[in-house]
N, C-alpha and C positions, 0 to 999 in steps of 0.2 A: 691820593691819599701819605702817607709818609712815612720812610721808608723804614723800615723794621732797624732798632732798635736794642741791647743788648742792656742798655740801659737803665732802659724805659717796659721794664720789668721788678715787680718790687714782691714784699712782701707785709699785707695788710692788718698790722700789728696794731691794739690801740685801747684806747676806754671806751667805757659808755655814761655816759652826762644823758641826766630827764631833767627836766623843767619841774618846776621849786612846787607849786597848787595844783595845778593845771594840764588839758590838754596846750593848751596857749605854746605856741613856738614865740611867741616874740618877746617870752621871761627870756633865749637866752638874746647873749651881745658878742656877735663872731669877729666883736672889736676890739673887745674886753682879756683882758685876759682868763688863761684855766683854771677853775672849770664852765665859762664861761656867763655866769648867772645863776647857772645852774646847781645838783648836784650832779656830785660822784657817787655812782655805783661797785661798790669798793672794786675790788683786781678781777684783775675781767684776764681769766687764761688765753681765751681763746674766743671765735665769737663768726658767724658765715650770717651770711643773708644767700634768700632765695629772693629772685622775682617773683615767682608767681608768674608768671603774661600769662595767661590764656589765646588760645586763639580755635577756630570752629573751622570746618576744612565746609569747603563746596565744592559740591562732585556735579561733570556735567555728566548729562546721560549721553546726550551723542555720543564718549568717552567713554559709555559701559561704569558709569559712574566713580571713573579715577577725579583723587581732585587734583582740579587742577590751580584752586588761589584757598589761601587762606584769611578768613577774620580775624584778627583781631578786636578783641573781646574784651577785659579788664584786668587789673592784675593783684592780686592774692600773698601780698611780699612782706616779710619773716625776717626777723632779725631775731636767731638766739643764740644766745652764749654759753658758757663755762664761767661763772665767777670763785674765786679760791680765800675771795674773806667773807667771816660773818658782820659782813656792813649793820649797820640800825634801821639804816635808810633802805637798804636794800631791803631789809624785813618789811617793815614798812610798808613797801610795794608791793613782798610779789601773795607777801602774807595777810589770807584770809579770817582767822584766827590768832590775832594776838594779842597780849596786855605787853602796853608801850611801855616803854625805861624810862624814856623821859618826857614832861610837859616844854613843849619844841619856845613854847610865849616865858614861860617866867625861868626853866633851868631845873625846875625842882623836880627830883626821883620816883619816879612809878610804881619800882618795882628796890627794893634792898640796893638792888645790886645798881642799878639806873640802866640795865642792856635789856631792850624788846624778850619778851617769852614767846616760843613758837607754841601755839594752841593747835589742839586739835578733839575733835566731839562737843557733841549738846548732851542737855538732859530732854531724861522722855518725857514725850510731845512735844517738845517744839518744833520747825524746824530742821530736819538734819542738810542743809545747803540749797543750792537751789542763788544759791547768791552772786549777784551782777558786777561788775567790774565798774563798772562805769563811773566810780567815786574815783579807780583811779587810772581814766585815761589822761595818759600821757605823753607829751613830745619829747623826743628820743635820738640825743645829737650819738654818731662816732666817732672818737676822736680818734686819729691815725698818730703813733705818737714820733713818725716825725709827720708833724703838722704846718711844715714849708711846702715841702713835695710831692705829700699823698692827699689820695682824699676824705674829703666828708661823707660820712651819710645820715643826713639828718629827714627824719621821721616823725611827722605832722603830728600826727594824734597814733597810738600803741592802747593792746589793750595787751598787762604784765601779767605776766603767769609761770609758776612753778613748773617746766616739765613736767608731764606727768611720763611717770616709769624712771623719770631719774629719784639716782638715789645716792647720798653720801658716803664717801666711803669712812668708816672706823675704824681703823689700825694705824701703825708706827710705818710701815708703808710704801703711803700712798695722801696725797693732798683730802681735806675732809671738802669737796665741789660742789658746787650742786647745778647743776641745768635749771636754766632761767626763759622763754621761749618771747616774743614780744611781738603780739597781728597789729603790723601794719591795715589802720583805716581811712580813710576818707574825714576830711580835719572835716570842714564850717564854710570850706571854701574849695572844698573838693579838692586838697592837694595831699596827695599820698606821702611821696619821699624825692627826695633833688642828692645826688650822689656828686659832688664836684668838688674841686679848688676851693679851698673857703672862702677867697673874695669873691667869689662870684652864686655864694647861698643862699636867699633869701630869706627873711625869716618873717 
């Protein structure tokens, strides 16, 4: 093991980038310039990654049921973040009820301002919810500000959601921020995430 070195300590501040139209991480080109063939999700104030590693104890009867071994079960990794910018791509990805602002193919306005509108509520008699997130699956890339010396995090397939209980401050004393959550699930090849230097991460 290498000797401890204070210069290996780090603060991992960075940005979030998603694949353009699907959960296919091959949309990313990590040899290209930022945003590596993806779409940046606004201005990220902070992010936190939960490894979500699960173990099960193996109890030894001969020792009175004391756990003498643990079995690795699975990982339910989650990336949560606080976004500070009302970004069009972020709104389209995270909210189920929206009026899209622009036609992405032609560039024509769909709203007067050309900006998306977040909506909630259904007409009486219509299904009020229960909308699956399948059409919103994406690959997600955390890009550190120091891309040469810090680690990237690639989540091969995520379910993007607004964090339940998240609020937006409407005051001159604070920024209008939004909490978001990306639940990592296996992609078609069974991959969940890779955490490491950009030169070592396969897409």
